[in-house]
C-alpha positions, 0 to 999 in steps of 0.5 A: 523486528517486524512491521506492518506497512500501510501501502495506501499511505505509502502510495499517497506519499509519492512512493512505490509500495511494491519497492517497499514490500520488496525491500522489507519482505523479510520483515513483513508478516502482513501488509495493509491495503487501502484504496483511495479515489482521486482527492485522497478520499478513502473508498472500498478496496477494489474501487479506487487506485488498485495497488494490489496489482503492483504489489 
């Protein structure tokens, strides 16, 4: 079974997206990046919380 993880919502739920990617790496053909500004407001990728560096 494969899955696509939304790393932005994993982060906003208080979990470490990098841990999820490492744990499920054999089941992830792709991931969904999403950036947020403070207050859980969506923003353009690269303009908010930068999860890509951790992942």
